[in-house]
C-alpha positions in Angstrom: 36.6 24.8 -106.1 34.7 27.6 -107.7 31.3 26.2 -106.7 32.5 25.7 -103.1 33.6 29.4 -103.0 30.2 30.4 -104.3 28.4 28.2 -101.8 30.4 29.7 -99.0 29.8 33.2 -100.2 26.1 32.6 -100.6 25.9 31.1 -97.2 27.8 34.0 -95.7 25.4 36.5 -97.4 22.4 34.5 -96.2 23.7 34.6 -92.7 24.3 38.4 -92.9 20.8 38.9 -94.1 19.3 36.8 -91.3 21.5 38.6 -88.7 20.4 42.0 -90.2 16.8 41.0 -89.9 17.3 40.0 -86.3 18.8 43.4 -85.5 15.9 45.2 -87.1 13.8 47.2 -84.7 10.3 45.9 -84.1 8.9 49.4 -83.8 6.3 50.4 -86.4 7.6 52.6 -89.1 4.6 54.8 -88.9 2.3 56.1 -86.2 -0.9 54.1 -85.5 -3.9 55.4 -87.4 -5.4 58.0 -85.2 -9.0 57.7 -84.0 -11.3 60.6 -84.3 -11.6 62.0 -80.8 -14.8 63.4 -79.4 -14.6 67.1 -78.7 -13.7 68.2 -75.1 -17.4 68.0 -74.2 -19.5 65.5 -76.2 -23.0 64.4 -75.4 -24.4 61.2 -76.8 -27.9 59.8 -75.9 -28.6 56.1 -76.0 -28.9 55.3 -79.7 -31.7 53.3 -81.1 -30.6 49.8 -82.2 -29.2 50.9 -85.6 -28.9 54.7 -85.3 -26.0 56.2 -87.2 -23.8 58.3 -84.8 -22.0 61.5 -86.0 -18.2 61.2 -85.5 -17.5 64.7 -86.8 -19.1 67.1 -89.3 -18.3 64.9 -92.3 -18.4 61.3 -90.9 -21.2 59.1 -89.6 -21.0 55.5 -88.6 -23.9 53.0 -88.6 -23.8 51.2 -85.3 -24.7 47.6 -84.9 -28.1 46.6 -83.4 -28.2 45.8 -79.7 -29.5 42.3 -80.0 -29.3 38.9 -78.3 -25.5 38.7 -79.0 -25.1 41.5 -76.4 -24.8 40.5 -72.8 -25.5 42.6 -69.7 -22.9 43.0 -66.9 -24.3 43.9 -63.5 -22.3 45.0 -60.5 -24.7 44.8 -57.6 -22.1 46.0 -55.1 -21.6 49.3 -56.9 -25.1 49.5 -58.3 -24.6 49.7 -62.1 -24.9 47.7 -65.3 -24.0 48.0 -69.0 -24.3 45.9 -72.1 -21.6 44.8 -74.4 -21.4 42.8 -77.7 -19.9 39.3 -77.6 -19.4 39.1 -81.4 -18.4 41.3 -84.3 -15.4 43.1 -85.7 -15.4 45.8 -83.0 -16.4 43.6 -80.0 -13.7 44.5 -77.4 -12.3 42.7 -74.4 -13.0 44.7 -71.2 -12.6 44.8 -67.4 -13.9 47.1 -64.7 -12.4 48.2 -61.4 -12.7 50.9 -58.8 -10.2 53.7 -58.3 -9.8 55.6 -55.1 -10.2 59.4 -55.2 -6.6 59.8 -53.8 -5.0 57.7 -56.6 -1.9 59.6 -57.9 -2.8 58.8 -61.5 -6.0 61.0 -61.3 -5.8 64.4 -63.1 -8.9 66.5 -63.4 -11.2 63.5 -63.1 -9.3 61.5 -65.7 -7.0 58.5 -65.1 -3.6 59.0 -66.8 -2.1 55.5 -66.8 0.6 55.7 -69.5 1.1 59.4 -70.4 3.7 58.7 -73.1 1.3 56.3 -75.0 -1.7 58.5 -74.7 -3.5 59.2 -78.0 -4.9 62.7 -77.9 -6.1 64.6 -74.9 -8.5 63.1 -72.4 -12.1 63.9 -73.3 -15.0 64.6 -70.9 -18.1 63.0 -72.4 -21.6 62.6 -71.3 -23.2 59.3 -72.4 -26.8 58.7 -71.6 -26.7 61.2 -68.8 -23.5 59.9 -67.1 -20.3 61.9 -67.3 -17.1 60.0 -68.1 -13.5 60.9 -68.8 -12.3 59.0 -71.9 -8.6 58.4 -72.4 -7.0 56.3 -75.2 -3.5 54.7 -75.2 -2.1 52.9 -78.2 1.0 50.7 -78.4 2.1 49.1 -81.6 4.6 46.6 -83.0 5.1 45.1 -86.5 1.8 46.4 -87.9 -0.4 45.5 -85.0 -1.8 48.1 -82.7 -3.0 47.5 -79.1 -5.5 50.0 -78.0 -6.9 50.6 -74.5 -9.9 53.0 -73.9 -10.5 54.0 -70.3 -13.9 55.3 -69.4 -13.9 56.7 -65.8 -16.9 58.0 -63.9 -17.3 59.2 -60.3 -19.4 57.1 -58.0 -19.7 58.6 -54.5 -16.3 58.4 -52.8 -14.6 56.5 -55.6 -14.4 56.1 -59.4 -15.6 53.3 -61.6 -13.1 52.5 -64.4 -14.2 50.4 -67.4 -11.2 49.6 -69.7 -11.8 48.3 -73.2 -8.9 46.7 -75.1 -8.5 45.7 -78.7 -5.6 44.4 -80.8 -6.0 45.1 -84.5 -4.0 45.3 -87.7 -2.8 48.9 -88.0 -4.3 49.4 -91.5 -7.1 51.9 -92.0 -8.6 49.7 -94.8 -8.9 46.8 -92.4 -9.9 48.4 -89.1 -11.7 51.7 -88.8 -10.7 53.3 -85.6 -13.4 56.0 -85.8 -16.1 53.3 -86.1 -14.5 51.4 -83.2 -14.6 54.5 -81.0 -18.2 55.1 -81.9 -19.0 51.5 -81.0 -17.4 51.9 -77.6 -19.4 55.1 -77.0 -22.5 53.0 -77.9 -21.5 50.3 -75.3 -20.8 52.9 -72.6 -24.1 54.7 -73.4 -25.9 51.6 -72.0 -24.2 52.2 -68.6 -26.9 52.9 -66.0 -27.0 53.2 -62.2 -29.6 50.9 -60.7 -32.2 52.5 -58.5 
């Protein structure tokens, strides 16, 4: 009888623990690791294949070589191209689209998609002679962060939006968000209008 009572008590405690875990919030217990934002007006020229890039006064990042693992995307209709890496820790997923100048999400030349998830202020940057507005949004659950970087540039009567997305473990020892940001700037610095 005593062992049956202990089994019942143990089963009840196990059930309570499982129920308690099911009720636990899946929100992260800490904020995602912040990326180092470029200043309000940053200029970056096209780096050579392995140039380090200054992130801030005390940090530099060695960028990967632009080699045969990089592909070139060309949009003939809008007359631009850029290169992106297909391999590597910081190789992002991406898509591009056009945004009309009367889009209600546009504020001061920046696209504000999810204002509550924005990470820092929008930054106006010039990369290889082209001005972009760069905004970052980060969502996270259970130790994983989902980051979207929007680079928006004006093209005549519309804007070109390139969005890079990356899911990563929210642990600074495993994913360096500053290096990832510099890598994206390297990618966008290959953006060029065709003549």
